[in-house]
N, C-alpha and C positions, 0 to 999 in steps of 0.2 A: 581724383579731382581736384585735390588741394592745392597741385603742382602746375595742375590747369588754368586755374584762379587765378596764384602766382604769376603768372608767365602772360595771363590776359594784363593784368594790373600792369604790369612792367612794362608792355607794348599798349598798353594808357599811357603810360604816365610817358614814357620814350614818344607815344603820340603828341599828347599835351603841349611841353619840349620842344617838338619840333615846330608843330606850330606858333608855337613865339617865338621860333628861331626867324622867322620872314618877317620880319619886322626891315623895315628901311635898309640900317647898313648892317645893324648885328643886336643880339639878345644874349641876355647873361638868366645866369636862373634868377640870382637875385629878383629880374625884371616879373618872372611869373609870381603871383603870389601862394603862398602854400595854402592856401583854401582848394584853389585850383589845383593842386598837385593832390590833393586827396579827394578830389570829386576824383581825377583821372582814374587813381588806386580803386577808388571804388566804386566807380563806374565798373572797374576791370574784375573787382571781386562780386557784379552783380547785386551789390549794395544798395545802390540809382539806378535811378530809369536810364533809357538813351535819349529822353525829351532831358532829362534834369544834368542830363551832361551836353546835350544840344546848348541848351542853357548860358551852360558855362561859356561855350566857345561865344557866342552869341554875344556876352558880356565882354569877354577880351575884345575880341572885335569894335565894338563900339566903343569901348573905352582905351582902344589905342596900343592895348598890351600886344595886338598883332595886330602888323599892317598889312595887308596886302595891295602890293603894288600893284600901282597903277599903270605904272609905265612899262609891260604886257601888251604888244596888240591885240587884238581881239579880233577874233577865227572870223575871219571876210564869210558871209552871208553869199548863198548863189545870188548871182546874178542873170540869170537864163539857165532854165530849168525844165526838166519833159517830167510828161503824166503819165504814163503809159495804161492805157484800157488795154489790159493782158485778156488772150483771145478765154472762154468761157463766163465775161462780162454779165452779158446778157441771160447767162440761166440765172433764176432766181435761188435756188436752192447751192447753186455754187457756190468757191470761195474766190471769186474773179474779181477781186475788188482792184480798182482805183490803186497806184504803187506810185508815188505813194500814196497814203490817202490823208495825210495832210503834210501836204509840200508849205515848210518856212523858205522864205524869203525876202530882199529885201525890195525897199521903196526902192521903184526904178524897175523893178528887176521883169521878167518878162516870160509867161510860161506855155510852154507846145503841150498842146495834150497828141497824143498817138493810138491811133486805132491798133492796136497789135490783134483784137479780134475779129472773127469768121462774119458776123453782122454790123451792116449800121448805128453806129452808136452819133449823138451829139451833144455838147455840152453847152447848159443854159444855168447863169445867173440865178441860185436865189435866196431869197428874206430870211429871219432866224422861223418865218414860219410858212418855209418853204415854195410862197407864190416865187414866180416868175421875175425875174429884174431884168432892166433893159441894162445893165453894166458892160455882160458879155452875152454873145450868145452865137453858136456854132451853127453851120448850115448843118445836115445829115453828112456825117465823117465815113465812108469806105473803107476797109480794110487799106489802113499804110496810109490815111487821108492824116495831117496834120491842119489844128487848130492854135492859133498863136493868141496871149492878151497883157498888154503892160498893165503894170500894177503902180500907179502913179500917188497911191494912199495907203497909208497900214490899219489895218483892220483885218477882221476875219470874213473869209469870202467862202459861201458857200456853193455849190454849184450839184446839179444831177445830169441825165439821160433821163430827157422826158419817152423818151423809148423805152425805156428799164427805170422807172421812179425808185426800187428800193438802190438806188446805187449813188450816193451819194457820198462829195470828198470836198477836201475844205482844201484852202490856200492860208495861209497866214503871212503876210503885210509886217514888216519891223523896222 
């Protein structure tokens, strides 16, 4: 057990130093305060909590001991995406939820709902209280039918099928 603790301590120390080495050009061991090294060691030994360890990492970032390179290109979010209404979605006891249940998409992105169920469905936008809004509302979609909507503003948009109101989904636009 003691050997495992020492191994974890060493790994935590390596982790802390590795994070510090993410600085803009380079970092040396002198840039890492001694208390940081001790905190990593104590976390590895189980002496301090994960929260205390994360506070140490937060301190290093806020004080620019760790500088995260902002030159990394962000991962592009979906511009066009689909939500599948799977077979069995109509069954209140089934597990046929929308896929994905919470779709994340960029502003200006278009979502296409596809009915793969054996019965008709519709897509109705709803507010936080579950009341239908006029943002987007499809006609009944038979098997294989599609419905599209383009989201021009950030926000979290809820929708449901008024034929099967126990099925609610989300589109998060950012």
